C-alpha positions as CSV (number, residue, x, y, z in Angstrom):
1,X,-9.0,74.2,-29.4
2,X,-12.0,73.3,-30.2
3,X,-15.7,75.2,-30.4
4,X,-18.6,73.3,-31.1
5,X,-21.9,74.3,-32.3
6,X,-25.2,72.9,-34.1
7,X,-26.4,72.0,-37.3
8,X,-29.6,70.8,-39.1
9,X,-28.9,70.2,-42.5
10,X,-25.8,68.3,-44.1
11,X,-25.3,70.6,-47.6
12,X,-21.8,70.9,-47.0
13,X,-19.9,69.2,-49.5
14,X,-16.0,67.7,-48.9
15,X,-13.4,70.6,-50.4
16,X,-10.1,71.2,-50.8
17,X,-9.2,73.2,-48.0
18,X,-6.3,75.4,-47.6
19,X,-4.5,76.0,-44.1
20,X,-2.4,79.2,-43.2
21,X,1.5,79.1,-43.4
22,X,2.0,81.6,-40.9
23,X,3.3,79.8,-37.6
24,X,1.4,82.8,-35.2
25,X,-2.0,81.8,-36.5
26,X,-3.9,78.4,-36.4
27,X,-7.1,78.4,-38.3
28,X,-10.0,76.7,-36.7
29,X,-11.3,73.8,-39.3
30,X,-15.2,73.1,-39.0
31,X,-16.1,69.2,-38.7
32,X,-18.9,68.2,-38.9
33,X,-20.5,65.2,-37.5
34,X,-23.5,64.3,-37.3
35,X,-25.7,67.7,-36.6
36,X,-22.9,69.0,-34.6
37,X,-20.1,71.6,-35.7
38,X,-16.3,71.1,-34.2
39,X,-14.5,73.7,-35.0
40,X,-11.3,72.0,-34.2
41,X,-7.2,73.0,-34.8
42,X,-5.6,73.0,-37.9
43,X,-2.6,73.1,-36.8
44,X,-3.8,70.2,-34.7
45,X,-4.8,67.6,-36.5
46,X,-2.1,68.2,-39.4
47,X,0.6,67.6,-36.2
48,X,-1.0,64.7,-35.0
49,X,-2.1,62.8,-38.7
50,X,-0.6,63.7,-42.1
51,X,-3.1,60.8,-43.0
52,X,-6.1,63.0,-42.0
53,X,-4.7,65.8,-43.9
54,X,-4.2,63.7,-47.0
55,X,-7.7,62.6,-46.6
56,X,-9.8,65.7,-46.2
57,X,-7.4,67.7,-48.5
58,X,-5.7,70.1,-46.3
59,X,-2.7,72.1,-47.4
60,X,-0.6,75.0,-46.4
61,X,-1.5,78.3,-47.9
62,X,-1.1,81.8,-47.2
63,X,-5.3,82.2,-47.4
64,X,-6.6,81.6,-44.6
65,X,-10.0,82.6,-45.3
66,X,-10.9,79.6,-47.2
67,X,-10.2,77.1,-44.4
68,X,-12.0,79.0,-41.7
69,X,-15.2,78.9,-44.0
70,X,-14.9,75.7,-45.2
71,X,-16.7,72.5,-43.4
72,X,-15.5,69.1,-43.4
73,X,-18.3,66.4,-43.4
74,X,-17.0,63.5,-42.0
75,X,-17.8,60.2,-42.6
76,X,-21.6,58.9,-41.6
77,X,-20.0,56.1,-39.0
78,X,-19.1,58.4,-37.1
79,X,-20.8,59.4,-34.1
80,X,-20.1,62.8,-31.8
81,X,-19.7,60.9,-28.6
82,X,-17.0,59.4,-30.8
83,X,-15.4,62.4,-31.8
84,X,-15.7,64.0,-28.9
85,X,-14.0,61.3,-27.4
86,X,-11.0,61.9,-29.9
87,X,-11.1,65.5,-29.2
88,X,-10.7,65.0,-26.0
89,X,-7.5,62.8,-26.4
90,X,-5.8,65.6,-28.8
91,X,-6.2,68.2,-27.0
92,X,-4.9,67.4,-23.6
93,X,-1.7,66.1,-25.4
94,X,-1.7,69.6,-27.7
95,X,-2.2,72.1,-25.0
96,X,-0.5,69.8,-22.4
97,X,-3.5,69.4,-20.2
98,X,-4.2,66.9,-17.5
99,X,-4.5,63.3,-19.1
100,X,-8.1,62.9,-19.7
101,X,-10.4,60.5,-17.4
102,X,-12.4,58.2,-20.0
103,X,-14.4,55.5,-20.1
104,X,-13.8,51.9,-21.8
105,X,-16.7,53.0,-24.5
106,X,-14.7,56.5,-24.5
107,X,-11.5,54.5,-25.0
108,X,-12.8,52.7,-27.3
109,X,-13.7,55.2,-29.6
110,X,-10.9,56.7,-29.5
111,X,-8.7,53.7,-31.0
112,X,-11.5,52.9,-33.3
113,X,-11.2,57.1,-35.5
114,X,-7.1,56.9,-34.4
115,X,-7.0,53.7,-36.1
116,X,-9.3,54.7,-39.0
117,X,-7.0,58.6,-39.2
118,X,-3.6,57.2,-38.4
119,X,-3.7,59.2,-35.0
120,X,-0.2,57.6,-34.3
121,X,0.1,58.8,-30.5
122,X,-3.5,59.1,-29.7
123,X,-3.9,55.0,-31.1
124,X,-1.1,54.3,-29.0
125,X,-2.5,55.9,-26.1
126,X,-6.1,54.1,-26.4
127,X,-4.3,51.1,-26.6
128,X,-2.6,51.5,-23.2
129,X,-5.3,53.1,-21.2
130,X,-7.6,49.7,-22.5
131,X,-5.2,47.0,-22.0
132,X,-6.7,46.8,-18.1
133,X,-9.5,47.1,-18.7
134,X,-10.7,44.8,-21.6
135,X,-11.8,40.9,-21.1
136,X,-10.7,38.2,-23.3
137,X,-13.2,38.3,-25.5
138,X,-12.6,42.3,-26.0
139,X,-9.1,41.7,-27.0
140,X,-10.1,39.2,-29.8
141,X,-12.7,41.7,-31.0
142,X,-11.2,45.2,-31.0
143,X,-7.7,42.8,-32.0
144,X,-8.9,42.2,-34.5
145,X,-10.8,45.5,-35.4
146,X,-8.3,47.8,-34.9
147,X,-5.4,45.5,-35.7
148,X,-3.3,44.6,-31.9
149,X,-2.1,41.8,-33.1
150,X,-0.8,41.0,-29.3
151,X,-4.1,41.2,-28.1
152,X,-5.8,38.6,-30.6
153,X,-3.1,36.5,-29.4
154,X,-3.1,36.6,-25.3
155,X,-7.0,36.6,-26.2
156,X,-7.2,33.7,-28.1
157,X,-4.6,31.6,-25.5
158,X,-6.7,32.7,-22.6
159,X,-9.6,30.9,-24.1
160,X,-7.4,27.8,-25.5
161,X,-6.3,27.8,-21.7
162,X,-9.4,28.6,-19.5
163,X,-11.1,25.7,-18.1
164,X,-15.0,27.2,-18.5
165,X,-16.4,26.5,-21.5
166,X,-16.6,29.1,-24.7
167,X,-20.2,30.4,-23.9
168,X,-23.0,30.5,-26.9
169,X,-22.4,34.6,-27.0
170,X,-18.4,34.1,-26.8
171,X,-18.5,31.7,-30.0
172,X,-21.1,34.3,-32.0
173,X,-18.4,37.5,-31.8
174,X,-15.8,35.0,-32.0
175,X,-16.9,33.6,-35.1
176,X,-17.4,30.3,-36.1
177,X,-14.6,28.7,-37.0
178,X,-12.7,30.7,-34.8
179,X,-14.2,28.5,-32.0
180,X,-13.7,25.1,-33.7
181,X,-10.1,26.0,-33.8
182,X,-10.3,27.0,-29.9
183,X,-11.9,23.7,-29.2
184,X,-9.3,21.7,-31.2
185,X,-6.4,23.1,-29.3
186,X,-8.3,22.5,-25.5
187,X,-8.5,18.8,-26.9
188,X,-5.1,18.8,-28.4
189,X,-3.6,20.7,-25.2
190,X,-4.3,17.4,-23.4
191,X,-1.4,15.7,-24.8
192,X,1.4,18.2,-25.2
193,X,3.2,20.3,-23.7
194,X,1.5,23.3,-22.0
195,X,4.3,25.7,-23.0
196,X,3.9,24.8,-26.6
197,X,2.4,27.4,-28.5
198,X,-0.4,26.2,-29.9
199,X,-2.6,29.7,-30.5
200,X,1.0,30.7,-32.4
201,X,0.7,27.7,-34.4
202,X,-2.8,27.1,-35.8
203,X,-4.0,30.8,-35.8
204,X,-0.5,31.9,-37.5
205,X,-2.0,33.1,-40.7
206,X,-4.1,35.7,-39.1
207,X,-1.4,37.0,-36.4
208,X,0.6,37.6,-39.8
209,X,-1.9,39.7,-41.6
210,X,-2.6,41.7,-38.1
211,X,1.4,42.0,-37.5
212,X,1.9,43.2,-41.1
213,X,-1.6,45.8,-40.7
214,X,0.0,47.2,-37.1
215,X,3.5,47.6,-38.8
216,X,1.7,51.0,-40.5
217,X,1.1,52.6,-37.1
218,X,5.1,52.3,-36.4
219,X,6.3,55.2,-38.2
220,X,3.4,58.3,-37.3
221,X,5.4,61.3,-39.4
222,X,6.3,59.3,-42.3
223,X,3.1,57.6,-44.0
224,X,2.3,57.7,-47.1
225,X,-1.0,58.8,-48.5
226,X,-2.0,55.0,-49.0
227,X,-1.7,53.7,-45.6
228,X,-4.9,55.2,-44.2
229,X,-7.3,52.5,-46.2
230,X,-7.8,49.5,-43.9
231,X,-8.2,46.2,-45.8
232,X,-10.4,43.5,-44.7
233,X,-9.3,40.9,-42.0
234,X,-8.8,37.4,-43.7
235,X,-11.0,36.3,-40.8
236,X,-13.2,33.1,-41.8
237,X,-17.2,33.8,-40.8
């Protein structure tokens, strides 16, 4: 369940938030995003992500009044349209509504926030729905940002095998050293068997790192409080 209100101040602060234990009563927690307040089902948030509950200190309590009055202030980099896209997916799952029809940009927002807060089911759903919508460049960029190793590998393979050259705008987003490595692979492919996986060899360290981060999203219900910390990618710029 979600309700939305507008606010014109950001004086609210991150506080310990008690959540009612009674299964028949679901408290609506206010989440402030930019200049809007979203009243969201606490039960839904906790059911979908233990990490979100730990980050914002949502905890069981018989006193639900405090939770109803509390406001969770989300990070400034989280935009209203991004949070709204995530809620569309969470609500469609929790309330057994028809699966949402989102744009590529909205699915990207869902992937971003579900990765940030470990909403595992929403993350997997976003990956599934984005797969047919994204380009080779998107696969590399989004895969690096949100730890989808398969996207990075397949995107790099497409750049390495295609006949068309790598354009300037693509090189900028791929990053300098990645572009150099891809050009080297394209040269090597001329003298080696097509079946030899040069991308896996040349980008082994990066792909291994991404897989190690990706594994933290496998177990949706057994996450530790330190899992939600995002690590820097070792990609050279």
